[in-house]
C-alpha positions in Angstrom: 19.2 -31.0 8.0 21.0 -28.8 5.8 24.9 -28.6 7.5 24.9 -24.3 7.0 28.2 -25.6 5.0 26.9 -23.7 2.0 30.7 -21.9 0.9 30.4 -18.6 -1.1 30.1 -18.4 -4.8 33.1 -17.0 -6.5 31.6 -18.0 -10.2 27.9 -16.4 -10.9 25.3 -18.4 -11.3 24.0 -19.3 -14.5 20.0 -19.0 -13.9 18.0 -18.8 -11.0 13.9 -20.2 -10.8 12.4 -18.7 -7.8 8.5 -20.5 -7.7 6.3 -18.0 -6.1 5.7 -14.0 -6.9 4.8 -12.8 -3.4 6.3 -10.1 -1.5 9.5 -12.2 -0.4 10.3 -13.3 -4.3 9.8 -10.0 -5.4 12.1 -8.9 -2.5 15.1 -11.2 -3.4 14.9 -10.0 -7.6 14.7 -6.6 -5.9 18.0 -7.3 -3.4 19.4 -9.4 -6.5 19.3 -6.2 -9.0 21.0 -4.5 -6.7 23.9 -6.9 -6.1 27.5 -7.3 -8.9 27.3 -10.9 -9.2 23.8 -12.2 -9.3 23.2 -14.8 -11.4 22.5 -13.9 -15.4 19.3 -16.1 -16.0 16.4 -14.8 -13.5 13.0 -16.5 -14.0 10.3 -15.5 -11.6 7.4 -17.8 -11.4 3.9 -16.7 -10.6 0.3 -19.1 -9.6 -1.6 -15.1 -9.3 -2.3 -14.1 -13.0 -1.1 -10.4 -11.8 2.2 -9.4 -10.6 3.7 -9.1 -7.3 1.5 -7.1 -4.8 1.4 -6.2 -1.1 -0.9 -8.2 1.5 -0.5 -6.3 4.0 -2.7 -3.6 2.2 -5.2 -6.0 2.1 -7.4 -4.7 4.8 -7.2 -0.8 3.6 -7.9 -2.3 0.2 -11.4 -3.9 1.9 -11.9 -0.9 3.9 -11.9 0.9 0.1 -9.3 3.6 1.7 -7.0 2.4 -1.1 -7.4 1.7 -5.3 -6.3 -1.6 -6.3 -3.2 -0.1 -7.7 -1.7 1.1 -4.8 -1.1 -2.3 -4.1 1.0 -3.1 -7.1 4.8 -3.2 -6.0 6.1 -3.9 -9.7 4.2 -3.9 -13.0 5.4 -5.4 -16.3 7.9 -3.6 -17.6 10.0 -3.6 -13.9 10.8 -6.7 -14.7 11.4 -6.4 -18.9 14.3 -3.3 -18.0 16.3 -6.0 -15.4 15.7 -9.1 -17.5 14.1 -11.0 -15.5 11.3 -13.5 -17.0 8.2 -12.8 -15.0 6.1 -16.4 -15.8 2.2 -15.4 -13.9 -0.7 -17.5 -13.9 1.1 -20.5 -13.8 1.2 -23.7 -10.9 4.9 -25.3 -10.4 4.1 -29.1 -10.2 6.8 -30.8 -10.3 10.5 -30.4 -9.6 13.1 -33.3 -11.0 16.0 -33.0 -8.9 17.9 -35.2 -10.6 17.5 -33.2 -13.8 17.5 -30.3 -11.8 13.8 -28.8 -14.2 11.4 -28.3 -13.1 6.9 -28.6 -14.7 4.1 -26.4 -14.9 1.0 -27.1 -14.6 0.6 -25.7 -18.0 3.5 -28.6 -19.2 5.9 -25.9 -19.4 9.6 -27.4 -18.7 12.1 -24.8 -16.6 15.9 -26.4 -16.3 17.1 -24.6 -13.0 20.8 -24.0 -11.6 19.4 -22.5 -8.1 16.4 -22.9 -7.4 14.5 -21.1 -4.7 11.0 -21.8 -3.2 8.7 -18.8 -2.0 5.8 -20.3 -2.0 3.8 -19.2 1.1 1.9 -20.0 3.1 -2.3 -20.9 2.8 -4.4 -20.1 5.3 -4.8 -22.2 8.4 -8.0 -24.5 8.4 -10.0 -25.7 11.8 -10.9 -29.2 11.7 -14.8 -28.7 11.7 -18.0 -29.9 9.3 -18.9 -27.2 6.8 -15.7 -25.5 5.9 -16.7 -26.3 1.3 -19.9 -24.3 1.7 -20.6 -21.6 -0.3 -20.0 -18.7 2.0 -16.5 -19.1 3.9 -13.5 -17.2 2.8 -10.5 -17.2 3.9 -8.5 -13.3 3.5 -5.4 -14.0 2.5 -5.0 -13.1 -1.5 -7.3 -10.4 -4.0 -9.2 -12.9 -5.1 -10.2 -13.6 -1.4 -10.2 -9.3 -0.5 -13.0 -8.7 -3.8 -15.2 -11.8 -2.5 -15.5 -10.4 0.6 -15.8 -6.8 -1.1 -18.8 -8.3 -2.8 -20.3 -9.8 1.0 -19.8 -6.6 2.5 -21.8 -4.9 0.1 -24.4 -7.3 -0.2 -24.6 -7.1 3.7 -26.1 -9.5 6.1 -24.0 -11.6 8.7 -20.7 -11.5 8.7 -18.9 -13.8 11.6 -14.9 -13.5 11.4 -13.2 -16.9 13.0 -9.4 -15.4 14.5 -9.6 -12.8 16.8 -6.0 -12.0 16.2 -4.5 -9.5 13.7 -5.2 -10.8 10.7 -8.7 -11.5 11.8 -9.0 -7.9 13.6 -8.5 -6.4 10.8 -10.4 -8.5 8.1 -13.9 -7.6 10.7 -12.8 -4.1 10.6 -12.4 -3.6 6.6 -15.7 -5.9 6.1 -17.0 -3.0 8.8 -16.2 0.0 6.9 -16.7 -1.5 3.5 -20.3 -2.3 4.7 -21.0 1.0 6.7 -19.8 3.0 2.8 -21.4 1.1 0.0 -24.4 1.0 2.3 -27.5 1.5 0.1 -30.8 2.8 1.3 -33.2 -0.6 0.5 -30.2 -2.5 3.1 -28.9 -2.5 6.7 -26.0 -3.0 6.4 -23.4 -5.7 7.3 -22.7 -7.0 10.9 -20.0 -7.9 11.9 -19.1 -11.1 14.7 -15.5 -12.3 15.7 -14.9 -15.4 17.6 -12.1 -15.6 19.5 -10.8 -19.1 21.3 -9.0 -17.3 23.5 -10.2 -15.1 26.0 -8.6 -11.8 25.2 -7.9 -10.7 22.0 -4.3 -10.9 20.0 -3.5 -13.3 23.2 0.1 -13.8 22.2 0.8 -9.9 22.1 -0.9 -8.0 24.5 -2.2 -8.5 27.8 -5.5 -8.3 29.8 -5.7 -4.8 29.8 -4.4 -3.6 26.8 -6.8 -7.0 24.9 -9.6 -4.5 27.5 -8.6 -1.7 25.7 -8.9 -2.5 22.2 -12.0 -4.8 22.3 -13.4 -2.0 23.9 -12.8 0.4 21.0 -13.9 -2.2 18.6 -17.3 -2.8 20.0 -17.8 1.2 20.1 -16.8 1.0 16.2 -19.8 -2.0 16.0 -18.2 -4.8 15.8 -19.2 -7.6 18.3 -16.7 -9.9 19.6 -17.2 -12.9 21.5 -14.4 -14.3 23.7 -13.5 -17.8 24.9 -15.3 -19.0 21.7 -14.6 -22.8 20.6 -15.8 -24.1 17.5 -17.7 -25.9 15.5 -19.0 -26.7 12.4 -20.7 -24.7 10.7 -24.1 -25.3 9.4 -25.7 -25.4 5.8 -28.6 -23.9 5.1 -29.7 -27.1 2.8 -28.1 -25.6 -0.2 -24.9 -25.2 0.3 -24.2 -21.9 1.9 -23.6 -21.3 4.9 -26.2 -20.0 7.5 -25.1 -20.4 10.9 -21.8 -20.8 13.0 -22.2 -23.3 16.1 -20.1 -23.4 18.9 -18.8 -26.5 21.6 -21.1 -24.5 24.1 -24.0 -24.1 21.8 -24.3 -20.6 21.1 -25.2 -20.3 18.0 -24.6 -16.9 15.5 -26.3 -17.3 12.3 -23.9 -15.7 9.1 -24.8 -15.4 5.9 -20.4 -14.7 4.9 -17.2 -16.6 7.5 -14.2 -15.8 7.2 -11.5 -18.1 8.0 -8.8 -16.1 9.7 -6.7 -18.2 12.1 -3.5 -17.9 11.5 -1.6 -19.4 8.3 0.0 -23.1 7.3 3.7 -23.3 5.0 2.8 -24.5 1.9 5.2 -27.3 1.7 3.7 -29.7 -1.0 6.1 -28.7 -3.8 9.1 -29.1 -1.5 7.8 -32.6 0.2 7.1 -33.7 -3.1 10.7 -33.5 -4.8 12.2 -35.3 -1.2 13.3 -32.0 0.6 13.5 -32.0 4.5 10.1 -31.1 5.1 8.7 -30.9 9.4 6.0 -27.6 9.2 8.4 -25.3 6.8 10.6 -26.8 4.4 13.8 -26.8 6.6 16.7 -25.1 5.9 20.2 -23.4 7.2 21.7 -19.8 7.9 22.2 -19.6 4.5 18.5 -20.4 3.7 19.6 -23.3 1.4 17.9 -26.1 2.1 18.4 -30.3 2.4 19.8 -30.1 -1.0 22.4 -27.5 -1.7 20.9 -26.0 -5.5 17.5 -25.3 -3.4 16.3 -22.0 -1.1 13.7 -21.9 0.5 12.5 -17.6 1.9 9.4 -16.2 4.4 6.8 -18.3 4.5 6.9 -21.8 3.4 10.5 -22.3 5.1 11.5 -23.3 9.0 15.0 -22.8 10.5 15.8 -23.8 14.2 11.7 -25.0 14.5 10.9 -21.8 13.7 8.6 -20.7 10.5 7.4 -16.9 9.9 4.5 -15.0 9.3 5.9 -11.1 9.9 7.8 -9.5 7.0 10.4 -8.2 9.2 12.0 -11.3 9.2 11.9 -12.5 6.1 13.8 -9.6 4.9 16.3 -10.0 6.4 16.4 -13.6 5.3 16.4 -11.7 1.6 18.7 -10.4 2.4 21.2 -13.4 3.2 20.3 -15.0 0.7 20.5 -12.5 -2.3 24.4 -12.6 0.2 24.2 -15.9 -1.4 23.3 -16.0 -4.8 25.0 -13.4 -5.5 29.3 -14.2 -6.7 31.5 -12.6 -4.1 34.0 -10.2 -5.8 36.8 -11.7 -4.6 37.5 -14.9 -4.8 39.6 -14.7 -1.2 36.5 -13.6 0.6 36.1 -16.0 3.5 33.0 -17.9 3.1 32.3 -17.2 7.2 31.8 -13.6 6.4 28.9 -14.2 4.3 26.2 -12.6 5.9 23.7 -15.8 7.8 20.5 -15.5 9.0 20.2 -15.3 13.0 16.5 -15.2 14.9 15.6 -11.9 16.5 13.2 -10.4 17.8 10.1 -9.0 16.7 8.0 -6.3 17.4 3.8 -6.1 16.7 1.7 -3.6 14.9 -2.2 -3.0 14.9 -2.9 -2.1 11.6 -6.6 -0.7 11.6 -6.7 3.1 11.1 -7.0 5.2 14.7 -5.6 2.3 16.5 -2.1 2.4 17.9 -0.7 -0.5 19.6 3.0 -1.5 19.5 3.7 -5.1 21.4 7.3 -6.9 21.8 8.0 -9.4 24.3 7.1 -11.5 26.8 3.3 -11.2 27.3 2.9 -12.5 31.4 5.3 -11.6 33.3 7.3 -13.9 36.4 9.0 -13.6 39.3 11.9 -12.4 38.2 10.0 -9.4 36.4 9.5 -6.1 37.9 6.3 -4.5 36.0 5.8 -0.5 35.0 2.2 0.6 34.5 1.4 3.8 33.0 -2.8 4.2 32.7 -5.3 7.0 31.2 -8.8 5.8 31.2 -9.6 9.1 30.2 -7.2 9.6 26.3 -6.9 5.1 26.2 -3.4 5.3 27.1 -1.6 2.5 28.7 1.8 1.9 29.1 3.1 -1.5 29.9 7.2 -2.4 30.6 8.8 -5.7 31.8 12.1 -5.5 32.9 14.6 -7.8 34.6 18.1 -7.0 36.4 17.8 -3.7 34.8 17.1 -4.4 31.4 13.8 -3.9 28.9 12.5 -7.3 28.1 9.4 -6.7 27.1 6.3 -3.6 26.2 3.1 -3.7 25.2 1.7 0.1 24.2 -1.7 0.9 23.5 -3.0 4.5 22.5 0.1 6.5 22.6 2.2 4.2 20.5 5.6 7.1 20.1 7.9 5.8 22.1 7.7 2.2 20.4 10.5 1.8 18.7 12.6 3.5 20.7 11.9 0.7 23.5 12.0 -2.3 20.9 15.9 -0.6 20.9 16.7 -0.6 23.8 15.4 -4.4 24.6 17.4 -5.4 21.5 20.7 -3.6 22.5 20.3 -4.8 26.2 21.4 -1.7 27.5 21.2 -1.5 31.3 18.4 1.4 32.3 17.9 1.8 36.4 19.5 5.4 35.4 16.4 6.4 33.8 14.3 4.3 35.8 11.6 6.6 37.0 10.9 8.7 33.9 11.4 5.0 31.9 7.1 5.7 31.7 7.5 8.5 29.6 9.5 7.3 26.3 13.1 9.1 25.5 13.4 12.8 26.1 13.2 12.5 29.6 14.8 8.6 30.2 17.8 10.2 27.6 18.3 13.0 29.5 19.0 10.7 32.5 20.9 8.1 30.7 23.1 11.2 29.0 23.8 13.1 32.5 24.5 9.1 34.1 26.9 8.4 31.0 29.0 11.9 31.7 29.2 11.5 35.6 30.9 8.3 34.2 32.1 8.3 30.7 33.8 5.5 29.0 35.5 6.6 25.9 34.6 2.7 24.0 31.2 2.7 24.2 29.2 6.7 24.6 25.8 5.9 25.0 24.8 8.1 21.5 27.0 5.9 19.4 25.9 2.9 21.2 22.0 3.5 20.2 20.9 0.7 17.7 20.3 1.2 13.8 15.9 0.9 14.6 16.6 3.1 17.7 18.1 6.0 14.7 15.1 4.9 12.2 12.7 5.2 14.6 
């Protein structure tokens, strides 16, 4: 296990190689471009043939709500202007740690002084028969989005396996694309979502919010099937999927199946190189692997038993790693002042147009939680807050989510909110007035409320 003792640099790295031209690798290059003492040479290698793009926007791309060009993060000219050598369409096959050299599938040998593995992840695959049939897709990259676009334009019956964030975004994207592209002679595409749990987004939502979400999606034309334990995908006899069979005997006809049950860190390269690998490539709080010359970043890494699928913690990893890869401007700067990565809570948002959802913290209350709830069925608004000893620990918001970032900031700050408890469900305006009134009555010059707001609150 890395010991977290990687020292700050005092001389520039001559050649940094980054394997993975996804969002994490690209963000690291941009962070280094803004720092003094960045590596003298940077080579960025991507297996895909195009420069980095925003995978978060694959759902609206599939839905036909934006053009492909809008996803590109930087064009090829940007890399040239910043002195970054961009190698696209080549997969790294081997790392020789002793020689500090890697080899691509095309036979290219590249030496490095420091190496960053930002290889991302692959779609998780359930242990069932039929995954290799034609018509079975993932939803992870541009090729997947293009294949699903063609499927939606053909019409038929689609089954999305997975009722979490990615599955719902894929299902709604398919529905919208099929609706927009439907030709008069075609019936369009029906879309079903299979969720193994008893409710959608069971890791983020309580029963009420999940029920509201399900009702909204069904109102748009999606079929939601919960308690769906997948048994197999059926072959039509010609190597193409024709149905999804569930363990309870239910059978759903399918011309197109989308796997969206999660991701698995891409660790093959690190494992082949002999790095410490559990579920992800194990790193310390400087994002350094068991080899001090190799770092791992983003979805392929594992820190303190955690792996990653949201951008917020990955962006914080990027800032830490950029600081460790840049020369320390003052050789007397203590190592303990170099940033270190620490875990922080994250909030969840659903990226489906017309549906606002915001959640963080525990889903199920325990005996010590005070539960505050507001529900306006007529307007489709729902809020549930979990407090412990007067401090906010979790929230689920559906409909009007404007107060979500403020709730999240208050939870991160650990602020005592008893003074505004009666107004807390109605958002920051009324709650702040009560907090400010309380602070005015009992002033504390060391920590005035206006200065105590977290950066997240100010940004919101």
